[in-house]
Structures are given as C-alpha cells and as structure tokens.
Steps between C-alpha positions, in 0.01 A plus 500: 500500500632844406543745780243743353241220534643396847465840657135513379434163651689545829400855597227583741202593284385795726843651480548461121556868439769521779740261338775593259343540154722241337324511170537875455872470600560237229346742249748766607792254461374404155495868406857529611602198295327635196664839540847344533442284195393804296796709620749221417355441148432866404816697598626747241843688498355845525299387815809350662689826430223721647480276805872515558483883481221511755685268735819715472302809576343344807844378621643854493221640717507523880341187663429610858450825690454733207228588252553400138470751228164541327626357179627171655290180514513494883341846506174331397471347847577829698192638679373826341567692829873439451530602136565841357225756477475457128480120440465369149156426383558149372138435446457806278797386294350151474152632416318228697272482797631337816391142544195411710445204725186297475357402834513127405881514496496552870495144617446507872269771630510867417864606473603866529750647269854420590843523353733239367834625379838347413776526754789718413772282671606198305556164670776256418336165425591212281270490199184711509437600849234681720503761762172568672431752781189381664436765761162587367415126516542492871810279467867582566791369287472160659132478448403556859190709562518771757217547757390830353567652159435874463345600169694745282412865547239648295730729297717200419210299376391798299825514312545123476324452176717365218664777296395549142748374254538436127441139424274263309136439591607175657753675706247762618259233599759314702606821674146580582446144635797515722403850621165379608636293792468655844854422616687815448833365616504182287786538242646241274812516283658236275856492389718289274805319603723815453278697749401731214139610552276398215252710321179526704294520187632169377213245455689227692557727802134612484385138530747427771381808689133396465586156629680614807246757593239225465714279737528780748122549509434128533757473779340787688158340457611167636689660781214719612249214497734266688558759774122552534440129547801476733354778719156340507648165602672655791188666632303172451748280690488734799120476507517122492749500783274712716199274419696187595618656823135600577372141429772356723409723785132436478538127459727504808223661700251241378726213599572662831129519579450139390779389736352700795163342439660151508662599831153548672431826321582861583563607860175513695630672818335228720152506356316282244445641161150636435272425213626790289862392548420141409318615181801723412729210555294283272512758228880525531518119475288492184680779322855379589657234284718228647871594458679308226868471409518851357342648808740318720782639280367848519506487882871432497578820299600811698205736567450830318299809589129481424426750224183705509253455208385777279221496242614548143303748301648381171374145558144628559502691171620205286273275299533121483647488855322265729373673812710398798367442841620694798866405549443403863261225379703356223572134589851372484447244212354771277776747580761225443352402171495867373855567599624173359337583168631866512863365555464260206366774269769739619775243431355447153506876439864503600573222258334700223721806580804282495409347165437857365851603597665190345304516180578863443869453568511219246314704245741794544791267459377335191410838351848635576662187341287559179617859494867400537473251228339735251683826597841326558562669832641420841340195658203563737622849599155632567416188696805530719491870567131557552272193511719294740542806716128571530288424806288228348805294427710572801234515773458211736190643680263265340717197572501612865129536511459152360723342762313696772171371372627146497611542853176651618289224328717230645490641861128592507340225289741206456651478857840606367512250217670703221474224246121472544473882482685517172284220349180690578630846407658425172280465190480155355672426166299482181455132406449340165127456445524282192331203677219727620441596134512136394242392756278795433486417127434130572212572747341764279519283188350199671231714665390664173472164330261373769314833512440509116376137512275588793358804318420291191320239725312775680381651174374163392312460820352852481360449148410126537134462419490170687547678832189653674469873563611476863820320407586747233446784749725325744764475239463881428542575871810281506650686210423834664682399823802371303489823301542706817792284613656522155483882509678513835766255360536725191556808707762310706677406177484852370645636826796257461545625140489854615767416773720378212453830315589691820809289530638566159413871520663532847174590679577425856165337594627301801599826667165664409301210636734489803596135458750351726831518303615178660196303398341680205424277201628544153230518231576148397461366844190700548361337181518163675167585669296564192675214321397246762143638517481492121575123518259455790222689321553305164499166669190554703320675209574199283389252767176697560373462139681182390249289695771244567510529877246544770181489300209749548548546880860614475429700186342780705785519749798558276475886514494478877808273501695733281427807719561310824842371389607837365412682826665220707827534306505874511435541868675185616662595835807286454859611406484349156457637142623851545309540831635858563358620170164329577506653837550846347210426264267397776591798716440739205145358469446538871593868468273544212200348690587707807547817293361758748737376777827515318679801349508455123825378337578460129437120500152564654415745219634269233320190624169687535529628141579145376182369660297771334565321172398159647133588556398211281687249714388651830135503391527131446522449874128548515452241217724254674322503833161522343526195282649282778248623758215408265655163405538618135115515461399783273842665469351768278351659812856574612582716200560880498137558386365347823749598767572841650797361690687495161501879491631521854780256435594675178513835671698370791854577345415866429353526851836388645677757280256773607564414862876520441453843351312611809771361723772676305301825531476440876874453527605778267214756525524576136194538274695438179571234402340278769141627495513542123604146460222399737245652256638290216429187685156620605423542124622145439274362772196679351585362161502143640182545697305657215605209270372246755169679534458500125572131481232434755205729402617592140352847519593794278577725794757265642652461146526875475659531843736217414614677184540844681708356791708278272579794267585721793718230657687437167589863461588543869707181520677557164603844609625373825699221341674730257570800712526355853590130486727532189586881534500535126384783264710762682517809295847615602650156464679377189275331256211607721555191720711549814856602586610149602413193310601138576384349174718593195224505240279817507239316295408283800398805700285646215356152450391460868343848492276378212448131589413553867189720438386280217524175719302674763205534268418128481183569697348611168455129420257472791287764327522342149403151609229606740276195426763228520724624774306348786475153328851467370825532701715524188477873467564556866800265480648674194453845673670374810791355305560831316494670840775254617721597203440877572591450866828336405591786276395743775716315753816524279467879462383552864817336634715680237363834624580412859847392403555836320386685813766305691762596239408870529538476884820275469320256734637151490446378856200487733455742794402257768292665773695476829309392814613767755486877485817625659593853587839608353770531751675829583805391306290464188347836558838663529 
C-alpha cells in the first residue's frame, strides 16, 4: 500500500483536516520536478549570461547591516519605509495591475496579509540548501515553540506586503501567493553549491519557495493541534485523579460503617437503639454493598482530604447528558463503573493522540525524502532542523499520561495487576474476518433457497381451489406474519450493508453509537445475526408450507415457533454468541420503552426512527395474538379493517419519538428543534390514525383527512430530513450542500434530496387502491418494503451528518460523565 493511501486509512477520521496534507505536498514536489526538467532542457546561452550578470551584481552588494541600492535585486525586498523618498514606480513601467488573491487560495481559515521575503544572508550548504526564519510561526531555529508569540506591530504588517516587481504573470501570482501568508517573519532562500544566491524569479526557486511555505504552514497546523490535545489531556487526567480519590474516600467510609455494624453497631452510650435508629441502620445495610477485593485494596491506600462537591452549570446546559443523581447518593458500583469507563476512554484518546504524532512525523519524513530526491538537495534537512525539533515529536507528555493511566487503572480496578490493566485498556487488534464472510454467505445462500421454495409452496396453497375458504384465509394470515418478519430481517441486512458503506467511507459509526471499543463488532461479524436468522426463516417457512412434517396441527404453529426461537436467541442471558452486543441491543430497547425516564441519547433517537419504518411488522402483533387467541377461526376478523388496535400499534413508534422530543425539551428547555420535531411526529400519528379509520368505516371524510395529514406529514418530514437530519441545501456552502462532506460523490447528496421525498409519498397507493386495500395485503407489504429502503438510505446520511459534525468539532473520543462534582482546589484556582 502506498503511503498516500496508508495515511488516509490510518488517520483519525474526525481529525482528517489536522493531518499533513500529503497529497498537496506531492503536487508541490511534482511541480518542482517539472520546473527542474524544463530548466535543464530549455537553457539558452543568453539566459545563462544574463543570470551570471545578475549573480555577480548581487555578490557585490552588501549582505548584512546596510540597505541595498534601489536598482539592485535585493532592493525589491526592502520595506518602503526604508527606501528613498522617490522610489521607482516599477508597476507603472510594467503597465500591469498588482496580482490579487482569491479567497479559495487561503487554505486554513481566513489569513491576514503577511510578508514572505528572501533572506539577504547566504548560507553555505552542500547542494541546494534552505534557510528559514520561523519566528512568525511561533518556532525558534530548533523548532521549539515559545509560550507566547507577540504579533508584529501594526506598522510592520502594513508595510509587509510583497513589493511590486517586474516579472511574468506566473511570477506575480507566486509573489502574491507567498505574500498572502500571515507569518511576516517567515523567509526562505535557496543557494547553489558556490553559495551564490539564485534568481528569485527563477521558476525552480519559485516552486521550492511554494513547497517550503506549504511545509511551514502544515508544521504549524500539526504543532498547534497537538499542543491543544496535550493540554486537554493534562486537564482530563487531573479530573480523573480527583474522582478516583473521592471514590476511595467514600468507599472507605462505607466499609468503615459496615465494619462498625458487624461489631455490634455504632456506640450506643449504654442505651438500646430506638425504632428510628434501627430503621436508619437497616437503610444503611441495604444501601451498602459488601466489600470486595477492590474495596479492601482501596482501604490500604493512604487517605486523602475529602473534596467538597460543586454543581456544574455547563453539565446542566448540555444535551444528551444523562441526569445524574445527587452525588451523595451515587452507589459505589455505579461510580466505579463510570470511572472505569472514563479511564478506558481517556486511554483510548491518548492512543489516538500518539498515533496522530507518529503518522504526521512519518508523513513529513516521506515528503522530505521525495523533495530531496527530486530537488537533489541535502538529505532530510527540513526534517532534522524543524520537524524533529518540534513539540509533537519531542514531547513525552502523552507517554507519561498513558503510564499514569495504566497505573491508576491497575491500582483502583485490578488490585495492582498491571498486566490485566494493560489488557483491558489497550484496544484489541483487528482480526481477519474471512471466515465470518464465508459462513455468512453459506447461511444466507442456504436460507434463500429454502425461503424461495417455501414461497412457491405458499403461493400454491393460497390459490389452490381444493382448499376451503378458511384454509386459504389461514394461509394468507401466515404469509402476512412471515412478511412482517421478512421486513425486519431486510432492515437488519440493509443496516449491515450501510455499516459496510460507513466503514469504507471512514464514517466512525462505533463512536457515534458509543459502542465499547473493546467489544464492538465489525460489520461482517454483525452480519452473522441476520445470516443465521435468514437460514432460520427459510427453513421454517419451507417446513410450514411443504406439508412434510407435523400435519395440519403443526401447520398453524410454525409462525409462533419462528418468533419464539428468534426472541430466545436475541435475549438469551448467557455469555455466548456476542453476548455483550446482544446486551447492548436489549438495553437500547429498554431505554426506548422507558423513554420518559431516560435522557435521550443518539442511539435512542436512531432506534426510535428505525421502528417508525416498521409499522407493518409492529401492527402484525395484533394479528398474531388475535389468530392464536381465536384458534385460527375466522382470521379475517383480525385484519386491519376490523381492529382498532392495529392503529395504536402502528402509531406506537412515532409516540415513542414524540415522548423523546418532550424529554429532550425538558432537559434542554429549547423550543427548536425539540418541540418542532415533536410536531412532526404528531402529524405522523394523525396520518396513521386517519388511515385506520378509513379502513374501518370507509367514509369520504376520513379519506379526506387521511390525504390532508399525509400530505402535511410528507412535506414536514421531507423538509426535516433534508435540512435537519442531513443538513443539506445550505446556501452558503459549496455546491449548495454543506461545508464538510464524508461521501466523495456530490451526486449522492442530490439524489437523496430527491429520492427521500418521493419515497415518502407511497401513501398515495392507499388512495389509488381504495377498494382493494383492506382485502389484499400485497399493496401494504410493497409500501412497507419501499419504506424500509428509504429508511436505510436515511440512516446512511443521518450517520454521515453526525460524523461530519464530529469532524467540525474535532471530536474523536467520548466525554464520559463523571460521578462526583468536585470543587477545584486552591492550587487550581491560583
């Protein structure tokens, strides 16, 4: 793999714009190589003679401590304030306007005008050398950054624009480009082996100048970002230390009270405890957990002062932060779990910072080697003098933080076992998933063969004239139940496919969903679930209609067997078959059901929206219990035209989402977007209810209400998808999309803005087939299947938008809420 591909693969996606722009650097080097090739193949005697005259003239001029004459080449770089009162109007003689700079040329933010000039003192180097003064960069000669860098005075910046000179259009553009940088003290100068200064207007020197100014800017960008992350890491590890000390002190108090209770309780001063004291003692006994190995280890540590708690206003203002109980009531196991997770996430963030430093150093070294090869200069001079002397290469602060974190984790959670601590802190290595892919293909292929054969047999039963009407209705109900299961299976498969898309496009979906990095599943391992259920579905579907096993009595129970086996395998409380992932899935559903009692996280929002597209499958719950409760007698009475419970079950997912919106408004106290989003789901609920009413009484009024609410909901939801969930169609953004895009093709974004509203209009089929819709489930199944496809497309762009938000905020690690609120000490205040 080429390094250009490797740096794209290995970099942190959320920090992509903070790495060295290796691709652009290679373009600069290619320009240097092309310029050298043209110069070597296109020399003429008159050009050589003119160049020698200019070099001789520059050699005879003073190099330091004096001002060159106005006619000399060096006088072009003298500030106007130091020149004679009657300078030459070079631009008038040239008859051209000064070059202008397009805003797109400024690569990183808005850059003020600066000055880049060529140094007047030659440097004796072998080959073509480099002399760079990087005071304006914030680095000294060895690349070290001082604590504070004062900006140049206003008058110096005013006269720091590049002087006008007579040169070609290309030369003017290069001069304007170099003059647009904000580092007024950055100067470069190239020399040949005889220490004779070359012509600054020479194309080769211009390309080299552009390259080294690019390298200086990239070095400053990397250095500044690394220092920011280093500072954040120092503040975070101090917070974790304080939290661990507080946990140890509180746990010590709990263990002490437990020991006192075992020794006949607290001192009674000669009297028996009363009723109130006995009740209080029972409460303490119930709320105090028995000391384990960690608690005994904590007791052996030296005590530290108890820190006073202080409520954090910033935590109260944040969204998606679970509301914490009063810190006095946080039980020890909960605090221990939070701090353990916080240490693991902090260690992961340190590992990302360390990888950022190593990858950038490698990129600078390879870029410098390419430059040396093409420019035929001294080996790795820029690397030695500046990159290797910079803070992100020399600093050992992150290494120290990692060792400290390992020590804290071992002492507080592993009873001093450093090896066990390292095993739990370090991320697992990526394994080869070839066997997972093989088994997935085998299971899916086998399952589809059985499912197709079962579908053919089911169709024969449905249209078999030898069967009576009740048996045909039973077959139709079977197919409807299997259809709901199939739609859920399809959505699961599409989610795995979307995970593959996120993987190849570097969308960090495990971080967005807050998966445990140590146990998160690759998309191929995740696909093991739908692969197995596809096989299970196909086999049972085929057995149900083949008539080979069980006879008529078992024929009616195959759908119940399929659903029971699926639920059992998903919620099996045993440490088998990716039990941590199944536990996460079960807990996510619990949070969805208990929406009013939990603060809303991203996974809750995403799962609720997924279920909004499964209304067909959820409404089959009523059919399932109805037909089995009635013994499969007259199953047509369990259809949507007879049951009002179908409308309630279909409206249940948007109800959950509406409740989540109210909870988010309660936590954030912000009308937009929470209450506005609440209105969208209310419109969805009205559309579902009016459709159910129309199916039952078939009145024109209910049909009109259904058309009105469905139209309103389509417009409302489409607008919300494009402008809020996808954040597209921004007027000030490039291509009218958004500033940051994760997918390379712009056509995908335009396509989703067209396809998403169109696929939301499938409710029109309910209006067209008004007479057949209540007797045939085919149209309802097709509409539900189209909604499944739309939801998969929505999910891919919804996560892509969330990923781009993380890129804009340079957020690559979770901010785990800490259990205790601690008042800063006086040292921190000072």
